[in-house]
C-alpha positions as a printed NumPy array, in Angstrom:
array([[ 31.155, -32.132,  17.464],
       [ 27.358, -31.832,  17.14 ],
       [ 27.253, -28.911,  14.381],
       [ 30.462, -31.099,  12.539],
       [ 27.73 , -34.337,  12.5  ],
       [ 24.89 , -32.293,  11.302],
       [ 27.039, -30.803,   8.59 ],
       [ 27.783, -34.32 ,   7.761],
       [ 24.215, -35.13 ,   7.858],
       [ 23.274, -32.219,   5.189],
       [ 25.841, -33.21 ,   2.448],
       [ 24.738, -36.311,   2.8  ],
       [ 21.364, -35.407,   1.835],
       [ 22.491, -33.154,  -0.55 ],
       [ 24.536, -36.123,  -2.718],
       [ 21.669, -38.765,  -2.549],
       [ 19.277, -36.006,  -3.676],
       [ 16.903, -36.854,  -0.528],
       [ 14.28 , -33.947,   0.443],
       [ 15.668, -30.71 ,   1.406],
       [ 15.037, -28.125,   3.952],
       [ 13.005, -25.113,   2.416],
       [ 14.544, -21.806,   3.782],
       [ 11.357, -19.883,   3.448],
       [  9.941, -22.051,   5.99 ],
       [ 12.84 , -23.447,   8.502],
       [ 11.545, -26.686,   9.571],
       [  9.612, -27.759,   6.416],
       [ 10.36 , -29.757,   3.64 ],
       [ 10.194, -29.096,  -0.189],
       [ 10.575, -32.67 ,  -2.02 ],
       [ 13.257, -30.865,  -4.815],
       [ 16.752, -32.714,  -5.354],
       [ 19.494, -30.293,  -5.472],
       [ 21.969, -29.969,  -8.069],
       [ 25.77 , -30.621,  -8.   ],
       [ 28.155, -27.374,  -8.899],
       [ 29.302, -29.38 , -11.998],
       [ 25.331, -30.262, -13.486],
       [ 25.304, -26.16 , -12.97 ],
       [ 27.664, -25.426, -15.44 ],
       [ 26.596, -28.132, -18.322],
       [ 28.356, -30.657, -20.631],
       [ 28.635, -27.602, -23.097],
       [ 32.18 , -26.381, -22.415],
       [ 30.431, -24.229, -19.971],
       [ 28.493, -22.307, -21.665],
       [ 25.839, -20.86 , -18.935],
       [ 23.097, -19.996, -21.77 ],
       [ 23.169, -23.896, -22.882],
       [ 22.555, -26.924, -21.169],
       [ 23.405, -26.177, -17.56 ],
       [ 20.699, -23.231, -17.559],
       [ 18.018, -25.524, -17.185],
       [ 19.703, -26.863, -13.983],
       [ 20.105, -23.49 , -12.817],
       [ 16.379, -22.627, -12.546],
       [ 16.31 , -25.62 , -10.396],
       [ 18.509, -25.126,  -8.369],
       [ 16.844, -25.768,  -4.898],
       [ 17.84 , -22.242,  -3.651],
       [ 16.441, -20.324,  -6.544],
       [ 13.182, -22.876,  -6.229],
       [ 13.318, -21.633,  -3.036],
       [ 12.945, -17.832,  -3.688],
       [ 10.824, -18.014,  -5.992],
       [  8.034, -19.907,  -4.067],
       [  8.644, -17.4  ,  -1.514],
       [  7.705, -14.52 ,  -3.593],
       [  4.515, -16.587,  -4.905],
       [  3.973, -16.809,  -1.435],
       [  4.498, -13.536,  -0.495],
       [  2.018, -12.366,  -3.673],
       [ -0.61 , -14.545,  -3.112],
       [ -2.899, -14.267,  -5.293],
       [ -6.107, -15.993,  -6.5  ],
       [ -5.975, -20.   ,  -7.487],
       [ -5.63 , -21.521, -10.774],
       [ -7.438, -23.831, -12.246],
       [ -7.057, -26.405, -10.368],
       [ -8.326, -24.713,  -7.113],
       [ -5.273, -25.167,  -5.148],
       [ -4.248, -21.193,  -2.661],
       [ -0.573, -20.295,  -2.15 ],
       [ -1.949, -22.118,   1.249],
       [ -2.192, -25.119,   0.159],
       [  1.064, -24.938,  -2.062],
       [  3.109, -26.41 ,   0.368],
       [  2.193, -29.739,   1.556],
       [  1.616, -30.275,  -2.188],
       [  5.374, -29.287,  -2.981],
       [  6.497, -31.83 ,  -0.014],
       [  4.71 , -34.249,  -1.679],
       [  5.495, -34.064,  -5.084],
       [  7.882, -31.843,  -5.964],
       [ 10.685, -34.246,  -6.734],
       [  8.245, -35.408,  -9.412],
       [  7.725, -32.19 , -10.867],
       [ 11.326, -31.382, -11.025],
       [ 12.396, -34.336, -12.563],
       [  9.359, -34.291, -15.134],
       [ 10.711, -30.885, -16.423],
       [ 13.838, -32.62 , -16.187],
       [ 13.022, -35.035, -18.725],
       [ 10.919, -32.753, -20.839],
       [  7.815, -34.593, -20.409],
       [  6.026, -31.974, -17.612],
       [  2.917, -30.376, -19.303],
       [  1.557, -26.576, -17.627],
       [ -1.976, -26.42 , -16.781],
       [ -3.897, -23.854, -18.94 ],
       [ -4.611, -20.294, -17.2  ],
       [ -7.35 , -19.607, -15.84 ],
       [ -9.314, -16.563, -17.502],
       [-10.289, -13.834, -15.3  ],
       [-11.93 , -10.412, -17.178],
       [-11.32 ,  -6.802, -14.814],
       [-13.168,  -3.861, -15.848],
       [-11.462,  -0.628, -17.156],
       [-12.016,   2.367, -16.319],
       [-12.646,   3.632, -20.279],
       [-14.817,   1.089, -20.337],
       [-14.415,  -3.193, -21.433],
       [-12.026,  -5.311, -19.936],
       [ -9.436,  -6.797, -19.52 ],
       [ -7.966, -10.702, -19.749],
       [ -5.792, -11.892, -17.337],
       [ -4.654, -15.279, -17.115],
       [ -4.27 , -17.112, -13.934],
       [ -1.659, -19.807, -13.763],
       [ -2.161, -22.454, -10.799],
       [  0.153, -21.502,  -7.928],
       [  2.824, -24.745,  -9.163],
       [  3.053, -23.344, -12.517],
       [  3.784, -19.754, -11.001],
       [  6.293, -21.155,  -8.885],
       [  8.21 , -22.644, -11.999],
       [  7.708, -18.928, -14.084],
       [  8.803, -17.435, -11.27 ],
       [ 12.072, -19.425, -11.203],
       [ 12.392, -19.277, -14.766],
       [ 12.187, -15.322, -14.486],
       [ 15.17 , -15.204, -12.028],
       [ 17.57 , -16.885, -14.023],
       [ 16.469, -15.357, -16.962],
       [ 16.096, -11.924, -15.977],
       [ 20.344, -11.409, -15.133],
       [ 20.77 , -11.882, -18.482],
       [ 18.391, -10.048, -20.581],
       [ 19.205,  -6.944, -18.065],
       [ 22.022,  -6.493, -20.   ],
       [ 20.097,  -6.667, -23.366],
       [ 17.47 ,  -4.174, -22.182],
       [ 17.449,  -0.179, -22.947],
       [ 18.066,   2.314, -20.224],
       [ 14.922,   3.855, -21.65 ],
       [ 12.323,   0.833, -20.586],
       [ 11.07 ,   1.389, -16.951],
       [  8.331,  -1.455, -16.526],
       [  8.857,  -5.114, -14.491],
       [ 12.783,  -4.024, -14.303],
       [ 14.631,  -3.946, -11.169],
       [ 15.696,  -0.031,  -9.809],
       [ 13.616,   0.768, -12.663],
       [  9.55 ,   2.749, -11.23 ],
       [  7.105,   4.937, -13.192],
       [  8.371,   7.773, -11.49 ],
       [ 12.153,   7.589, -13.254],
       [ 10.097,   7.453, -16.359],
       [  7.804,  10.223, -15.806],
       [ 10.764,  12.518, -14.645],
       [ 12.525,  11.766, -18.249],
       [  9.773,  12.637, -19.749],
       [ 10.017,  15.996, -17.747],
       [ 13.469,  16.052, -18.849],
       [ 12.775,  15.998, -22.441],
       [ 10.019,  18.437, -22.667],
       [ 11.915,  20.715, -20.705],
       [ 14.563,  20.566, -23.787],
       [ 11.902,  21.248, -26.268],
       [ 11.007,  17.948, -27.903],
       [  7.283,  18.582, -26.914],
       [  5.336,  16.849, -29.541],
       [  4.429,  13.453, -28.512],
       [  3.724,  10.181, -30.346],
       [  1.651,   8.168, -27.871],
       [  1.64 ,   4.546, -28.678],
       [ -1.084,   2.56 , -27.747],
       [ -1.116,  -1.876, -28.618],
       [ -4.205,  -3.226, -28.736],
       [ -4.392,  -5.769, -26.598],
       [ -0.583,  -6.274, -26.568],
       [ -0.45 ,  -9.395, -23.973],
       [ -3.27 , -11.255, -26.164],
       [ -1.752, -11.027, -29.277],
       [  2.513, -11.638, -29.285],
       [  3.485, -13.583, -32.438],
       [  4.095, -16.879, -30.61 ],
       [  7.304, -17.489, -33.412],
       [  8.321, -14.053, -33.117],
       [  9.026, -14.466, -29.258],
       [ 10.692, -17.639, -29.59 ],
       [ 13.008, -16.243, -32.693],
       [ 14.476, -13.953, -30.174],
       [ 14.724, -16.081, -27.329],
       [ 16.809, -18.459, -29.297],
       [ 18.837, -16.191, -29.914],
       [ 19.959, -15.392, -26.58 ],
       [ 18.957, -19.248, -24.98 ],
       [ 20.903, -21.617, -25.808],
       [ 19.643, -24.183, -23.732],
       [ 15.983, -26.121, -25.649],
       [ 15.021, -27.065, -22.557],
       [ 14.296, -24.194, -21.185],
       [ 12.733, -22.777, -24.95 ],
       [ 10.997, -26.126, -25.072],
       [  9.428, -25.237, -21.438],
       [  8.891, -21.205, -21.924],
       [  7.077, -22.774, -25.397],
       [  4.751, -24.591, -23.661],
       [  3.781, -22.11 , -21.144],
       [  2.833, -20.157, -24.28 ],
       [  0.874, -22.985, -25.51 ],
       [ -0.284, -23.934, -22.131],
       [ -4.612, -22.925, -23.255],
       [ -7.206, -21.011, -20.997],
       [-10.411, -21.838, -19.338],
       [-13.005, -19.952, -19.983],
       [-16.354, -20.998, -18.216],
       [-15.037, -25.125, -17.811],
       [-13.644, -24.944, -21.236],
       [ -9.889, -24.949, -22.331],
       [ -9.   , -23.098, -25.515],
       [ -5.762, -23.324, -27.072],
       [ -3.387, -20.   , -27.593],
       [ -1.949, -19.714, -30.364],
       [ -0.745, -16.159, -29.589],
       [ -0.331, -13.761, -26.587],
       [  1.339, -14.366, -22.88 ],
       [ -1.632, -14.078, -20.939],
       [ -1.137, -10.716, -18.723],
       [ -0.772, -12.721, -14.706],
       [  1.571, -14.843, -15.311],
       [  4.882, -14.451, -13.248],
       [  7.333, -15.044, -16.841],
       [  5.141, -12.414, -19.03 ],
       [  6.439,  -8.606, -17.758],
       [  9.603, -10.341, -18.929],
       [  8.744, -12.152, -22.277],
       [  6.635,  -8.741, -22.324],
       [  9.423,  -6.662, -22.37 ],
       [ 11.895,  -9.45 , -24.598],
       [  9.803,  -8.398, -27.597],
       [  9.244,  -5.026, -26.769],
       [ 12.878,  -4.573, -26.496],
       [ 13.18 ,  -4.92 , -30.604],
       [ 11.275,  -1.173, -30.52 ],
       [ 13.989,   0.192, -28.264],
       [ 16.719,  -0.87 , -30.537],
       [ 14.494,   0.853, -33.264],
       [ 14.237,   3.937, -31.881],
       [ 17.713,   4.483, -30.749],
       [ 19.023,   3.674, -34.193],
       [ 16.949,   6.214, -35.062],
       [ 17.978,   8.647, -32.274],
       [ 14.576,   9.182, -31.077],
       [ 13.748,  10.491, -27.502],
       [ 11.415,   7.828, -25.77 ],
       [ 10.109,   6.434, -22.864],
       [  8.763,   3.017, -22.197],
       [  6.751,   0.935, -19.117],
       [  5.689,  -2.294, -20.269],
       [  3.46 ,  -2.049, -23.439],
       [  2.855,   1.874, -22.943],
       [  5.478,   3.897, -24.983],
       [  5.589,   7.844, -25.443],
       [  7.922,   9.482, -28.291],
       [  8.987,  13.033, -27.613],
       [  9.89 ,  15.132, -31.16 ],
       [  9.981,  18.725, -31.03 ],
       [  7.876,  18.789, -34.435],
       [  4.045,  17.976, -34.773],
       [  5.389,  17.55 , -38.729],
       [  8.144,  14.84 , -36.609],
       [  5.693,  13.51 , -34.831],
       [  2.719,  12.663, -38.197],
       [  6.354,  10.892, -39.483],
       [  7.59 ,   8.82 , -36.771],
       [  3.946,   7.72 , -36.142],
       [  3.072,   6.804, -39.573],
       [  6.516,   4.432, -39.547],
       [  7.045,   3.269, -36.453],
       [  3.249,   1.914, -36.14 ],
       [  4.126,   0.224, -39.566],
       [  7.187,  -1.075, -37.941],
       [  5.08 ,  -2.674, -34.752],
       [  3.02 ,  -4.296, -37.169],
       [  5.311,  -5.348, -40.192],
       [  8.276,  -6.446, -37.906],
       [  6.843,  -7.402, -34.547],
       [  3.18 ,  -8.311, -35.737],
       [  1.622,  -6.1  , -33.282],
       [ -1.284,  -4.294, -33.412],
       [ -1.479,  -0.26 , -33.461],
       [ -4.93 ,   0.671, -31.343],
       [ -5.436,   3.71 , -33.916],
       [ -8.347,   5.231, -31.762],
       [ -6.354,   5.102, -28.362],
       [ -3.051,   5.84 , -30.343],
       [ -2.486,  10.402, -30.87 ],
       [  0.051,  12.622, -31.853],
       [ -0.227,  16.068, -29.505],
       [  1.153,  17.997, -27.281],
       [  2.278,  16.689, -23.802],
       [  0.543,  18.302, -21.665],
       [ -2.334,  17.251, -23.158],
       [ -2.012,  13.267, -23.104],
       [ -1.763,  11.143, -20.27 ],
       [  1.306,   8.234, -19.548],
       [  1.457,   5.857, -16.704],
       [ -1.879,   8.164, -14.86 ],
       [  0.066,  11.502, -14.79 ],
       [  0.115,  14.412, -17.246],
       [  2.435,  18.078, -17.219],
       [  1.726,  21.558, -17.109],
       [  3.182,  24.49 , -17.92 ],
       [  4.593,  26.813, -14.902],
       [  7.793,  29.38 , -13.683],
       [ 10.186,  26.944, -14.179],
       [ 10.   ,  24.159, -16.378],
       [  7.619,  21.638, -16.294],
       [  5.25 ,  21.035, -14.003],
       [  3.617,  16.873, -12.92 ],
       [ -0.148,  16.971, -12.397],
       [ -2.605,  13.84 , -12.322],
       [ -3.979,  13.235, -15.   ],
       [ -8.133,  14.089, -14.61 ],
       [ -8.697,  10.349, -15.396],
       [ -6.908,   9.116, -12.511],
       [ -8.648,  11.285, -10.129],
       [-11.745,  10.224, -11.537],
       [-10.368,   6.693, -11.216],
       [ -9.27 ,   7.01 ,  -7.761],
       [-12.863,   9.268,  -6.761],
       [-14.228,   5.867,  -7.653],
       [-12.723,   4.082,  -5.319],
       [-13.303,   6.526,  -2.581],
       [-17.257,   7.017,  -3.751],
       [-17.386,   2.523,  -2.819],
       [-15.689,   2.849,   0.072],
       [-17.99 ,   5.874,   1.487],
       [-21.11 ,   4.326,  -0.243],
       [-24.213,   4.767,   2.152],
       [-25.569,   1.258,   1.23 ],
       [-22.588,  -0.042,   2.073],
       [-22.456,  -2.005,   5.393],
       [-19.237,  -2.1  ,   6.657],
       [-18.457,  -0.717,  10.115],
       [-16.833,   2.682,  10.421],
       [-13.457,   0.861,  11.984],
       [-13.443,  -1.307,   8.572],
       [-14.078,   1.819,   6.415],
       [-11.6  ,   4.028,   8.002],
       [ -9.114,   1.048,   7.627],
       [-10.157,   0.625,   3.831],
       [ -9.868,   4.059,   3.125],
       [ -6.199,   4.521,   4.587],
       [ -4.923,   1.358,   2.011],
       [ -6.791,   3.239,  -1.087],
       [ -4.938,   6.397,   0.17 ],
       [ -1.953,   5.683,   1.554],
       [ -1.326,   3.772,  -2.027],
       [ -2.379,   5.977,  -4.165],
       [ -0.014,   9.087,  -2.718],
       [  2.455,   6.598,  -2.52 ],
       [  1.899,   6.419,  -6.73 ],
       [  0.613,   9.98 ,  -7.446],
       [  3.021,  11.327,  -4.405],
       [  5.631,  13.248,  -7.385],
       [  2.544,  15.52 ,  -8.428],
       [  1.719,  18.529,  -7.454],
       [ -1.416,  18.035,  -6.039],
       [ -1.809,  20.433,  -2.828],
       [ -5.026,  21.785,  -3.562],
       [ -5.804,  18.969,  -5.397],
       [ -5.712,  16.798,  -2.034],
       [ -7.374,  19.86 ,   0.134],
       [ -9.838,  19.616,  -2.189],
       [-10.705,  15.515,  -2.153],
       [-10.133,  15.613,   1.706],
       [-13.246,  18.41 ,   1.937],
       [-15.087,  16.065,  -0.542],
       [-14.006,  12.984,   1.302],
       [-15.277,  14.122,   5.087],
       [-18.538,  15.422,   3.292],
       [-18.584,  11.646,   2.334],
       [-17.815,  10.511,   5.851],
       [-20.287,  12.251,   7.4  ],
       [-22.856,  10.931,   5.56 ],
       [-21.964,   7.365,   6.018],
       [-22.182,   8.344,   9.977],
       [-25.504,  10.197,   9.78 ],
       [-27.024,   6.976,   7.929],
       [-25.261,   4.048,  10.139],
       [-27.322,   6.459,  13.157],
       [-30.527,   6.175,  11.199],
       [-32.997,   6.739,  14.295],
       [-34.204,   9.657,  15.627],
       [-33.191,   9.207,  19.597],
       [-29.803,   7.968,  18.338],
       [-29.068,  10.454,  15.958],
       [-30.062,  13.455,  18.963],
       [-28.04 ,  11.396,  21.754],
       [-24.923,  11.27 ,  19.136],
       [-25.19 ,  14.241,  18.375],
       [-25.708,  15.284,  21.976],
       [-22.166,  13.35 ,  23.145],
       [-20.664,  15.367,  20.344],
       [-21.526,  18.643,  22.168],
       [-24.583,  19.609,  20.206],
       [-26.851,  21.373,  22.875],
       [-30.01 ,  19.124,  23.366],
       [-32.948,  21.331,  21.982],
       [-30.528,  21.716,  18.498],
       [-29.971,  18.469,  18.683],
       [-33.903,  16.918,  18.237],
       [-34.366,  19.67 ,  15.467],
       [-31.786,  18.212,  13.728],
       [-31.96 ,  14.494,  14.323],
       [-35.661,  15.025,  12.865],
       [-34.4  ,  17.18 ,   9.58 ],
       [-36.237,  15.45 ,   6.619],
       [-33.52 ,  16.574,   4.311],
       [-31.549,  14.131,   2.344],
       [-27.888,  12.084,   3.631],
       [-25.81 ,  13.859,   1.245],
       [-27.634,  17.661,   1.907],
       [-27.488,  17.215,   5.784],
       [-23.813,  15.352,   5.444],
       [-22.739,  19.416,   4.115],
       [-24.87 ,  21.355,   7.549],
       [-22.666,  23.228,  10.069],
       [-23.881,  20.927,  12.531],
       [-22.009,  17.677,  11.405],
       [-19.278,  20.421,  10.468],
       [-19.235,  21.255,  13.902],
       [-19.046,  17.948,  15.627],
       [-17.411,  15.427,  12.952],
       [-14.576,  17.673,  12.413],
       [-11.587,  16.208,  10.828],
       [ -9.616,  16.436,  13.564],
       [-12.706,  14.389,  15.477],
       [-12.571,  12.222,  12.018],
       [ -8.638,  11.434,  12.64 ],
       [ -8.684,  10.217,  16.36 ],
       [-11.399,   7.911,  14.667],
       [ -8.858,   6.52 ,  12.582],
       [ -9.161,   7.912,   9.083],
       [ -6.355,   9.798,   7.512],
       [ -6.653,  12.463,   5.029],
       [ -4.706,  12.819,   1.825],
       [ -3.421,  15.989,   2.388],
       [ -1.383,  14.713,   5.15 ],
       [ -0.002,  11.579,   3.235],
       [  0.821,  14.346,   0.225],
       [  2.861,  15.998,   3.   ],
       [  4.426,  13.04 ,   4.359],
       [  5.117,  11.896,   0.821],
       [  7.054,  15.248,   0.578]])
């Protein structure tokens, strides 16, 4: 009887449109009304792409899932300064009003906050960080639209799609090369996310989405503007990289490129705005580069970066951080030198001798960095590379210890604890050699060994790589 009473109360809340339980937060409530199954079917003969699509987006289960994803991803605040931790109390108080304004078409997204991220190759990558509320709404839109568009996307598009990955893209590239398609057309789009043509994108969206309210809401997000140094600037083009909806919109636009390449019978792999096309001769590669550049610039109104785009042998180019090399049986996959340099730069920053973090913190930072890097690049052949990285990294860790010990007495005492004879410990503690030189000495190699560092929590690239295989 008690359970029956609870069930009746739940149905009553559902019908009256009151606050409902947010399932990802037991015991909490969000002010958003639920939608009945009849309203989901829409008023246009049950067409799921027509008037009922917005109701699907705003359905409580979909919104709850969107909130959960945003909370899990954490991320920085938007222009309003609201953090992810402040989101739930805000939705409890304002969720119903926000939902109603979206249904009425009066909701106005806030501008995105401009963030500049330095690129390893120089220059800066522009990100647009929406407010946490707008991230939830964008995520809710993406969750409903993604299954619809997944049916339209090419099997050779691997970026930001369920069940697709960079690893699959690289394996497909390897397959092409081994089949004799050794010439690559590497197309680089200049500031793609900032140059997407709104009119073209909206026309593509309207071909599938028949609910005008959803189109209007997406259009508002495209034109919501960007705040730079406290000043709001209008956005007449682009879909800011950093929003939850941007990856899907990117794939919808570039699916036109996939369709064109498929129509021509070309072998290709695309990951978001990175696209490689594989052919059998340089003449064919040059011809494809010219014709596809015209297609992108004239039909999709995008700009091809001529300086970074290239025609070359597959093993001379970088794709998604990887490259290839010839071996006895087929092609091997390797980490591109540029990706290796970028990784070493990160490790250098963590193991910088002027970095004031404790050795425990340093070990944890290195663990996170190494695990993430190997999880991504672990498919490459890099046994020797991993061993060389570990030798270099151990020297940097020893340098950090030597700098941290500072005083002669401290150096002496620590060396004695590590098993060095008293007189040799005094002699080495008084050395005038620099930190980097001392880190490569036989004394520190004998004391701060690989086994000793492992006990202190320092993992190695080679060990993580062996686990990946």
